[in-house]
C-alpha positions, 0 to 999 in steps of 0.5 A: 147253382149257388142261391142268391139271398133275397136282400142281395138279389133285390138291392135297388139298381136305380133310383125308382127302386129306392123305397121310402126315401123320396126326398133323398131320391128327388135331390140326387136326381136333380143334382145329376140332371143339373150337373150340380153333384157335390164332391162329398155326401153323408148318408145317415140313418138306421141300418137296412134303410138303403144308404149303401144302395143309394150310394151305388145307384148314384155311382152308376148314374155318374159312370153309366155309358149313357150318362151322367143320367138319373136313370142308369140302364144297368146293362152297360159294362160300367153298371154291371161292374159296379153291381158286381163290386168289380169296378176299378172306379168305385171303391167301397171301404168298410171303416169298421175294419179299416179304421186306422190312419194307414188305410186313410193314407193309402186312400189319399195316395190313390185319390189323385189317380184318374178314373180307369174307365168311367168319368168319376172315381167314387169312394164309398166309406161305410160306417165312417163313424168308426174311424179313429181321430187321426184317420178323421183328420186325414180324411178331413184334408181330402174333403177340403181339397178334393180332385175334380174327378172324385166323389166321396160318399160316407155312410153311418148309422151314428151320425152324432159320432162323426166330427162336426168338421166332417159333416160341415164339408158334406151334403148330409141326408137323413134316411128315414125308417120305413113304416110297417105298411111300406115293408109289407108292400115291398115284401108282397112284391118280392113274394109275388115275384119269387112265387113264395106263398105267404098270408097277409098276417104273416107279412105283417109279423115279418115286417114288424120283426124287421123293425124298419130294416129292408135287409132284415125283413127280406132276410127273414122272408128268405129264411121262412121260404126255406123253413116252410113246406108250403104256405107261410103262416103267422104261427109259423113265423112266431114259431121261428122267432120264438114269440107269442101270439096276440092271444097270449098278450091279451090274456096276460093283460086281462090277468094283470088288470083283474088282479088274478095272480094265479093265472098270471103266474101260470102264464109265466110257467107255461111260456118258460116251460115251452122254451119261450124267451121271457125277455122277448115276451116282455118286449112284446107285452110292452109293445102291446100295452103301448098300443093300448095306451095310445089307441084312445088318443092317437089310433092311427099311431097305435094301429100302424103296426097292427094287422087288420085281424088283430085290431078288434080284440085290441080295441075291445081291451082298450075300452075295458082297461083305463089308460092309467092302469095301462101306464102302471103296467108299462112302468113296472114291466119296463123296470123288470125288463131292465133288470133282466138285461142287467143279468137278473133271472128272467123267470124270477123277475117276471114272477116278481113283477106279476105278483107286485101288479096283481097284489097291490104291493107298493113301496113305502113313501119315504117322503111321507114317513119322514114328514109324519115323523117330523110332525110327531117330533115337533109336537113332542118337543112343544108338548102341544096338541095334535088336533091340527098337525096329526092325521089321527082323529079322535073317536066320539065318546059318549056316556053310559047312561045305565048298565047295558045301555049304549049309544048305538051310533058311537064307536067308543064308550066311556064308563061311568065316572068312578069314585076315588076309592074304585078307580079303574085299573089302567091295565083293564081294557075299556068297554067298547062297542065292537061292530059286527063287521070291521069295515076299516080292516076290510076296506082294502079287500073291498077295493080289491073286489071292485078291481076284480069286477073291472071297476078300477076307477071306482076302486081308485075313487074310494081307495083314498078314503078312510073308514071313520066309522060304521054303526050298522046303518051309516058308513062314514068315509073321510078323505084327507084335506089335500084330496078333497077333490075326490068327494065330488066323484065319491058322491056320483051315483054310478060309483055309489051303485058299484060300491054298495053292490059289494057292501050289500054282499058282505053286510046283507044290507045297503048302508047309507054313505056319509062322505066328507073331507077333513075339516069339510062338510059331510054329506049323507048319501043313501043307498044307490038303489033308491030312486030319490035322495033322502035328506041328509042325516041330521046331527046326532042327539046326545042324552042330556047330562044329569047336572047333579051327577056331572057336577059331583063326578070326580075327574077320571084318571088318565088311562096311562096311569101317569097321574095326570087328569083329564075330564071325559066329556060326552058327545062331540066335545070329547074328541078335543080332550083325546088329542092331548099327549100325556106321555112318550108311550102315547106318541108310539101308539099314535105312530102305530095308528098312522102306520096301520092307516097307511 
């Protein structure tokens, strides 16, 4: 005996069997009961939601021997003929393969014929949006002046392609996509009736793969019943579909969040070597990240398609990863999936995006670069100062009191004013105080260490700061003026504790933090381990200059050898003179410093 597929065997035979479309069912039942059946209906919605099945049930109710009735018995000759597609009064036409004007003209010639055995002639036109423009015009004429014994039922998955003049002459019903829970209930009913052993988690996976289609979900259950030798399990479903389990999705998400590039790349190689479809894997990973993104704000939406056994690890990961990080992952992976669909190598695209996400590779900000170049060009044209327009800040300069005696808190040391006959060679480098640890160059590495410790928010707060200087005791951090709102967060005790824990491992000591915004007031923050907050560090004291020496000291030559002179001063006043542009070479040096800072 020939096997009947489940989706054909379980096609609804009455209105009570149509699941998930209660408003449509209620309206059609009332139309039959009150004898107010329209001459034309338009059923639109996703595939597999019951549009054609509803049209056949309505036709059975109109032509049932006990009708018209909203509850056709399904046993009379008319009902059996409609269910077997052999009724002469119910004609079903697929517009995808019969879309021309000739087919519609043939239909028009037969419309005026009286029903053979039933009360009404019913024409079901599936995928009506596929008709040509000429066929639509011919159909429109029939819808305007139909015979009293004819009912048209049009079905489509793309309502926007149907002519507005056709829609206006029909009663339109939109079929909704059923939820995962609705599909699971229907699959469980079928499994019990067909004696198919399947575990609940497997039903959830099948329903999720059905994507809102009863026909697809029932067809997959039918396929699995032949594939499995015994009980259908969730791993068996994933093996048949070529998907990965939730464990792999959670593992991949942690590897990306914690910037573990080797682990992320090994996952790609393992999946590719196992024959998995990497495009499907990215789709599943995006669905997992969507649930993580929505869980803190709309848990009922995020958990709608998640089985009970998958919820605890999902909730744990949602608490561990900030939403902003999840959004970053979703954006990058969505772009990678688009490139895969356009023909890119799936493995290469996935390895590339994983490296970008774990190594913090970012595209340069073109708008920022153009703005800075414009500022430099304008400054060169005006021959003015960069004190306010340039993001570069001059370091503090201090006199050298005696050979070997340096001011410990300064980063740049000016040599004693030389005499005219012993002017320094411009090619010789200035003596500078070099800190034992260059925190400015290591700052991004420190932020990466915070991310590896799952402190992404702390890394985001301090990652916007620039290391202004470190003298072994005080670490000075400066925020750009437009990001001054970070200063308050940077002074938070919790963030300071996490940062100083990393600094202590690298420096062997806990420095004090001096946090300020550009053109703002500084705040010195002690080590996070201290119980009480000490008073802010006071202004630095500079040695009093020797009047006789300073009065008689000649002006120091410009280091660029251009012949211009500038008086080098001690203490904070030195920063002002350092902002004067002397020649074109210094402009390029400033541009290089800006590039290094970004």
